C-alpha positions in Angstrom: 0.4 0.1 0.1 1.6 3.5 -0.8 2.1 5.9 2.0 0.4 9.2 1.5 3.7 11.2 2.2 2.9 14.6 4.4 5.9 17.2 4.5 7.2 18.2 8.3 5.7 21.3 9.3 7.2 22.3 13.3 7.5 25.0 15.2 10.6 25.8 15.5 12.7 28.4 17.4 13.9 30.7 15.3 16.3 33.7 16.1 18.6 33.5 12.6 19.7 36.9 10.5 23.2 38.4 10.7 24.5 39.6 13.6 27.9 41.1 14.6 31.2 39.0 15.1 29.6 36.1 13.2 31.8 34.2 11.3 34.4 31.0 11.7 38.1 32.3 14.3 40.9 31.1 13.9 41.4 27.8 16.0 44.7 27.8 18.3 47.2 28.9 15.7 45.9 27.9 13.0 43.6 30.2 11.0 40.8 29.1 9.5 39.4 29.0 5.8 40.3 32.1 4.3 37.9 34.6 2.9 39.2 34.9 -1.2 37.1 36.1 -3.5 33.7 34.1 -4.5 32.8 33.4 -7.7 29.8 35.5 -9.0 26.4 34.5 -8.6 23.3 36.0 -10.8 20.1 36.3 -9.6 18.6 33.7 -11.1 21.4 31.3 -10.6 21.1 28.5 -7.9 23.5 27.3 -5.4 23.9 23.7 -4.1 25.4 24.5 -0.4 27.0 22.0 1.6 28.0 22.0 5.2 29.7 19.1 7.7 29.4 18.9 11.4 32.6 18.4 13.6 34.1 15.2 13.6 32.6 12.9 15.9 28.9 13.5 16.4 26.3 11.2 16.5 24.4 10.7 13.1 22.3 13.4 11.7 20.5 10.3 9.9 19.1 8.8 13.4 16.6 8.9 15.6 16.2 12.7 17.2 18.5 14.2 15.1 16.6 13.9 12.1 13.7 14.7 13.5 15.5 18.1 14.8 16.7 18.3 11.0 13.9 18.9 9.3 12.0 21.0 11.8 14.9 22.9 11.1 14.8 22.7 7.5 10.7 23.3 7.0 11.4 26.0 9.2 14.3 28.0 6.8 12.6 26.8 3.0 11.6 30.1 2.7 13.5 33.0 4.8 15.8 35.8 4.9 15.7 35.3 1.0 16.1 32.3 0.5 14.3 29.3 -1.1 15.4 25.2 0.4 13.9 23.9 -2.8 15.9 20.3 -2.3 18.1 18.5 0.7 19.1 15.2 1.9 20.9 14.3 4.8 23.9 12.2 5.5 25.7 10.8 8.7 27.2 14.2 8.5 26.7 16.8 6.6 23.6 17.8 4.7 23.7 18.9 1.2 21.0 22.2 0.1 19.6 23.4 -3.2 19.4 27.1 -2.4 17.7 29.5 -4.6 17.9 33.4 -3.4 19.2 36.9 -5.1 22.3 36.9 -3.5 25.0 35.6 -1.0 23.4 37.7 1.4 20.5 36.2 1.1 22.2 33.1 1.3 24.7 34.0 4.4 21.2 35.3 6.5 18.9 32.3 5.7 22.0 29.4 6.4 22.5 31.3 9.5 18.7 31.4 10.4 18.7 27.2 9.9 22.3 26.4 11.3 22.4 28.7 14.4 18.6 27.4 16.1 19.7 23.3 14.5 23.1 23.7 16.6 21.5 24.6 19.7 18.8 21.9 19.2 21.1 19.4 18.3 24.0 20.3 21.6 20.7 20.4 23.9 19.5 16.6 22.5 23.3 15.5 22.7 24.3 17.0 26.6 27.0 19.0 25.3 28.0 21.8 24.4 30.7 23.1 21.7 30.7 23.8 17.6 28.1 21.7 16.1 29.3 23.1 12.2 32.6 24.0 12.6 33.0 25.2 9.0 32.3 27.7 6.7 29.5 26.2 4.9 30.6 25.0 0.3 28.8 26.4 -2.4 28.7 25.8 -6.2 27.1 28.5 -8.6 24.6 26.4 -10.8 24.5 28.4 -13.8 23.8 26.2 -16.8 20.5 23.0 -17.5 23.4 20.5 -17.4 24.8 21.7 -13.6 20.8 22.2 -13.0 20.5 18.5 -13.7 23.9 17.3 -12.3 23.0 18.7 -9.0 19.7 17.3 -8.5 20.5 14.0 -9.1 23.9 14.5 -6.4 21.3 15.6 -3.9 18.7 13.4 -4.0 21.1 10.4 -4.8 23.3 11.1 -2.2 22.1 8.4 -0.4 23.3 6.0 -3.1 26.9 7.7 -3.5 27.4 6.2 0.7 25.6 3.0 0.0 23.3 3.7 2.8 20.2 2.7 0.4 20.2 0.2 -2.7 20.2 1.4 -6.5 16.4 0.4 -7.4 15.6 2.4 -3.8 14.7 5.9 -3.1 16.8 7.2 -0.8 14.0 8.6 2.4 16.1 11.3 4.1 16.2 13.6 1.9 13.3 16.1 -0.3 13.5 12.8 -2.8 9.7 11.1 -2.3 8.6 14.8 -2.9 10.4 15.2 -6.1 8.2 15.2 -9.4 11.2 14.8 -11.8 11.6 11.1 -12.1 11.1 9.3 -15.2 8.9 6.6 -13.3 7.2 7.2 -10.0 8.2 5.7 -6.8 6.1 3.6 -4.9 7.4 4.3 -1.8 6.7 1.6 0.7 5.1 2.7 4.2 7.7 1.7 7.2 6.7 2.6 11.3 10.0 4.3 10.8 9.5 6.2 7.8 10.9 10.0 8.4 8.5 12.8 7.1 9.7 15.3 4.2 10.3 18.8 5.0 8.3 21.6 3.6 10.6 22.4 1.1 10.4 25.5 -1.5 8.5 25.2 -4.8 11.8 26.3 -7.5 11.4 29.3 -8.9 14.5 29.6 -11.3 14.5 28.8 -14.6 17.2 26.3 -14.2 15.1 24.1 -11.2 12.2 24.2 -13.6 12.1 23.7 -16.5 16.4 24.1 -17.6 17.5 21.1 -16.2 14.2 19.1 -18.1 16.1 19.6 -21.2 18.4 16.9 -20.5 15.5 14.2 -19.5 13.7 13.6 -16.3 15.5 11.8 -13.1 16.0 7.4 -13.4 15.9 6.2 -9.9 18.3 4.4 -10.6 21.0 7.1 -12.2 24.1 7.8 -9.5 25.8 11.5 -8.3 28.6 11.8 -10.8 32.0 11.3 -8.8 33.7 13.6 -9.5 32.0 16.8 -8.9 28.8 17.3 -7.6 27.8 20.0 -10.9 30.0 18.4 -13.7 32.5 21.2 -13.1 35.7 20.3 -12.6 37.1 19.9 -8.8 38.9 23.0 -7.7 41.0 24.0 -4.5 39.0 23.9 -1.9 41.0 26.6 -0.9 40.0 28.3 -3.3 36.7 26.5 -3.3 33.9 30.2 -3.3 32.7 29.7 1.1 31.3 31.4 3.3 31.4 31.8 6.8 28.8 29.8 8.8 27.5 30.3 12.1 27.9 28.0 14.8 
């Protein structure tokens, strides 16, 4: 029996917004990732954002942590001018496809997402300290090919990490409500099946119609191993990054 999917819409306390003194501080004698000049982003270009948690922390895919991440994504899906269109939750990192007019909106939106989420996760885990110690990484998506590659990378990322079979759909993502599959996957109801975060509808041409020029996504397609969007990999120190909140 098919299960009627519902999107998670929970009240999640928000503080968010830009604040004085935000951003990563140097750790001991070693400075953090330098603020190099970022690649230009046009208003109609989405971003693929990746953010990692600190080493040694419990999995984001399990139990209470997963519920907190889903609630945070729902609460921040359309806030401060940033829209979270697709997402994937992995053990120690998140992949997000976002839309915003410029990176200032992305910075505010990511702060509104990560700051309350870090506090909630620390409370759950009974700890103090940084949950997101590194700056988040973003890649500009500027062509239909890159948009399709980015969608495949985010929605099929569980298969990259070997946590879901090639013929299955990754449930810790927005894949269950994605409308661009070649064949609509049938999802069996299970007692432990997670809810789906309430993502924002795409508004850019690249994430609505542009990517479809190269065909809908097949459920067995795997992410490209060398780059999330199809671009050649760059030196991480030269990648486009923005300081994330703690």
